[in-house]
C-alpha positions in Angstrom: 118.2 81.5 105.5 118.6 85.2 105.5 121.5 87.2 106.8 120.6 89.3 109.9 122.5 92.5 110.8 122.1 94.7 113.8 122.0 98.4 112.9 122.2 101.6 114.9 119.1 103.7 115.1 120.0 106.2 112.5 121.0 103.5 110.0 117.7 101.7 110.6 115.7 104.9 110.2 117.4 105.4 106.8 116.8 101.8 105.8 113.1 101.9 106.8 111.9 105.5 106.4 108.2 104.6 106.3 107.3 102.0 108.9 103.8 100.6 108.5 102.7 101.9 111.9 104.1 104.2 114.6 105.1 101.3 117.0 107.6 100.1 114.4 109.2 103.6 114.1 112.6 104.5 115.5 111.2 107.6 117.2 108.6 105.6 119.2 111.2 102.9 120.0 113.8 105.5 121.3 111.0 107.1 123.4 110.5 103.8 125.2 114.2 102.7 125.3 114.2 102.9 129.1 111.5 100.2 129.4 113.8 97.5 128.3 117.4 96.5 128.8 118.5 97.1 125.2 116.9 98.0 121.8 117.8 95.9 118.8 117.5 97.3 115.3 117.6 94.2 113.1 117.8 94.2 109.3 117.3 91.1 107.3 119.1 90.6 103.9 118.6 88.0 101.2 121.3 87.7 98.6 122.6 91.1 99.7 119.2 92.8 99.3 117.5 94.4 102.2 114.1 92.6 102.6 112.7 93.5 106.0 113.5 94.6 109.5 112.3 94.3 113.1 112.8 96.5 116.1 112.8 94.6 119.4 113.6 95.1 123.0 115.5 92.8 125.2 113.9 92.2 128.6 113.3 89.3 131.0 115.2 86.8 128.9 113.3 87.6 125.8 113.6 89.5 122.5 110.2 91.3 122.2 108.4 93.1 119.5 106.9 95.2 120.9 108.1 95.7 124.5 106.0 98.7 125.3 103.2 99.1 122.7 100.0 97.3 121.6 101.8 95.5 118.7 105.0 95.4 116.7 106.2 92.9 114.0 108.1 93.2 110.8 108.7 96.3 108.7 109.0 96.2 104.9 109.7 98.9 102.3 107.6 97.2 99.6 105.4 94.2 99.4 107.3 90.9 100.0 106.4 87.4 99.0 105.3 84.8 101.5 108.5 82.9 100.9 110.5 86.1 101.9 108.5 86.7 105.1 108.7 83.0 106.0 112.5 83.1 105.6 112.6 86.2 107.7 110.6 84.5 110.5 112.8 81.4 110.4 115.9 83.6 110.5 114.6 85.6 113.5 113.8 82.3 115.3 117.3 81.0 114.7 118.8 84.3 115.9 116.9 84.4 119.1 117.8 80.8 119.9 121.5 81.6 119.2 121.2 84.4 121.8 119.6 82.0 124.3 116.5 84.2 124.4 112.8 83.6 123.8 111.1 85.4 120.9 107.8 87.2 121.7 106.0 89.0 118.9 102.5 90.6 118.9 101.2 91.5 115.5 98.6 94.2 114.4 95.0 93.1 114.5 93.9 91.4 111.3 91.5 94.3 110.5 94.6 96.5 109.8 95.0 94.5 106.6 98.8 94.5 107.0 100.1 92.3 104.2 103.4 91.4 105.9 101.8 90.9 109.3 99.3 88.4 107.9 102.0 86.4 106.2 104.1 86.6 109.3 101.2 85.2 111.4 100.8 82.2 109.1 104.6 81.5 109.3 104.7 81.8 113.1 101.6 79.6 113.5 103.4 76.9 111.5 106.6 77.2 113.6 107.1 74.0 115.8 107.0 74.8 119.5 105.3 78.2 119.2 102.9 79.3 121.8 99.9 81.3 120.5 97.8 83.7 122.5 94.8 85.2 120.6 93.3 88.6 121.5 89.8 89.8 120.6 90.0 93.3 119.1 87.2 95.6 118.0 87.2 98.4 115.4 84.7 100.6 113.7 84.8 100.7 109.8 84.5 104.4 108.8 84.4 103.8 105.1 80.7 102.9 104.9 78.4 105.5 103.3 76.4 105.7 106.6 76.4 107.9 109.6 78.1 105.8 112.3 75.0 106.1 114.5 73.1 103.9 112.0 75.4 101.0 112.8 74.8 101.2 116.5 72.4 99.0 118.4 68.9 100.2 119.3 70.0 100.4 123.0 73.0 102.4 122.2 71.0 104.9 120.1 68.5 105.2 122.9 71.3 106.0 125.3 72.6 108.6 123.0 69.1 110.1 122.8 69.0 110.4 126.5 72.5 111.9 126.6 71.6 114.6 124.1 68.9 115.8 126.4 71.6 116.5 129.0 73.5 119.0 126.9 77.0 117.5 127.1 79.9 119.4 125.7 82.5 117.3 123.9 85.8 119.0 123.0 88.9 117.9 121.2 91.6 119.4 123.4 94.8 121.0 122.2 97.8 118.8 123.0 99.3 121.2 125.5 100.6 120.3 129.0 97.5 121.7 130.9 95.0 119.9 128.7 96.9 116.6 128.6 97.2 116.7 132.4 93.4 117.3 132.6 92.8 114.3 130.3 95.2 112.1 132.2 93.8 112.9 135.6 90.3 111.9 134.6 91.4 108.7 133.0 93.6 107.8 136.0 90.6 108.4 138.3 88.5 106.1 136.2 91.2 103.3 136.3 91.7 103.7 140.1 88.0 103.5 140.7 87.8 100.2 138.8 91.0 98.8 140.4 92.8 98.8 137.1 96.4 99.8 136.5 96.9 102.7 134.0 100.1 101.6 132.2 101.0 105.0 131.0 102.3 107.8 133.3 101.6 111.5 132.9 105.1 111.7 131.4 104.2 109.0 128.9 101.1 110.9 127.9 103.1 114.0 127.4 106.1 112.5 125.6 104.1 110.2 123.3 101.7 112.9 122.1 104.0 114.5 119.4 105.3 111.1 118.3 101.9 109.4 117.9 100.0 112.6 116.9 97.9 112.0 119.9 94.4 113.4 120.2 92.5 114.1 123.4 88.8 114.5 124.0 87.0 115.7 127.1 83.3 115.5 128.0 81.8 118.1 130.3 78.4 118.6 131.9 77.6 121.8 133.8 81.2 122.7 133.9 82.4 119.3 135.3 84.7 117.0 133.4 83.0 113.6 133.3 84.8 111.6 130.6 87.9 111.7 128.5 89.7 109.8 125.7 93.3 109.5 124.4 93.9 108.3 120.9 96.9 107.7 118.6 97.2 108.1 114.8 98.7 104.6 114.5 98.9 104.0 110.8 97.8 105.7 107.6 94.0 106.1 107.8 93.8 104.4 111.2 93.2 106.0 114.6 93.6 103.9 117.8 91.8 104.5 121.1 94.4 104.0 123.8 92.7 105.0 127.0 89.3 106.3 127.9 86.8 106.4 130.7 84.3 108.3 132.8 84.1 109.3 136.5 82.0 106.9 138.5 80.8 109.7 140.8 79.6 111.7 137.7 78.5 108.7 135.6 75.6 109.8 133.3 73.6 107.5 131.0 74.9 107.5 127.4 77.9 109.7 128.0 80.4 107.1 126.7 78.2 106.1 123.8 77.9 109.8 122.8 81.7 110.2 123.1 82.3 107.2 120.9 79.8 108.5 118.3 81.5 111.9 118.4 84.9 110.4 117.8 83.7 108.2 114.9 82.0 111.1 113.2 85.1 113.3 113.7 87.5 110.8 112.2 85.2 109.8 109.4 85.0 113.5 108.4 88.8 113.6 108.5 89.0 110.8 106.0 90.1 108.0 108.4 89.1 104.5 107.3 89.0 102.9 110.7 88.8 103.7 114.5 90.4 100.9 116.5 88.7 100.6 119.8 91.2 98.0 121.0 91.0 94.6 122.7 88.4 93.3 125.2 90.5 90.5 126.7 93.1 90.2 129.4 94.8 87.3 131.3 91.3 86.5 132.7 89.8 86.0 129.2 87.2 88.1 127.3 85.4 90.9 129.2 81.8 90.0 128.1 80.4 93.4 129.1 83.1 95.3 127.2 82.6 93.1 124.2 78.9 93.7 124.2 79.4 97.5 124.6 81.8 97.8 121.7 79.5 95.7 119.5 76.6 98.0 120.5 78.7 100.9 119.1 78.8 99.2 115.7 82.3 97.8 116.0 83.2 94.4 114.6 85.7 91.9 116.0 89.0 90.6 114.6 91.9 88.7 116.0 95.3 89.9 117.1 98.0 87.3 118.0 100.9 87.1 120.4 103.5 84.5 119.6 106.1 83.1 122.0 109.0 80.8 121.0 111.1 79.6 124.0 
């Protein structure tokens, strides 16, 4: 069993200066401190040597990693053995039980290739009493020596062909208040029209932008904003689509397909290896239409897991 120590935010930042993804960073965690009762910066030591860490939020009787992000999990400074990760998981499970709390952990999608996360998933799956919730996630591989349009379905390419006839303008917006507000308002209108909750406020869009290196895209037709997208630079070489959508009253065939292609080409040219289009499931199961749409864009599925130990 490892020794677990709670650190302050500055000490944790010094201990883990290069987290594997932004959601495991001190800066992102402090930004979202108000969304939980307390933030725990936990360092795990084996024989006096720092092995790994985890940032978690206390809320609703649980210790959660993450508490306000797509995923969290362990942070390591160098590759650790399975035995080390397994011991860290066992230590965290014992710690949460001693605090009379549940442990809730969501790990990055398997396509991220996170060495520690994959070992952590195996260890958690082997933990007695664990509850496992799988999520179906889609991502586009940008490393292939092909134009992303070549990986799209015939129907998607046909939709893009129709869209190109309409002379859309797609712009990457500067991350300034007026443009972020413009992006947010369109995405909010999309969610409201579909009866879905937008989990980020305008303040969240603004405050997260410099922390996550957020990008914003807008699609216009005849001077009217008809679609928008918000993305985060989540990990080295990986960009994650956070929110996007179009306006139902200005819905045009192929606009979202064209936006997806534009973003894939943009990030491929920038040297990114993957564009994470996110999950297609919720509490009601897999959204079949969304799953088919993302596959039509050339995306491939992988699994993401949430673990709960009560």
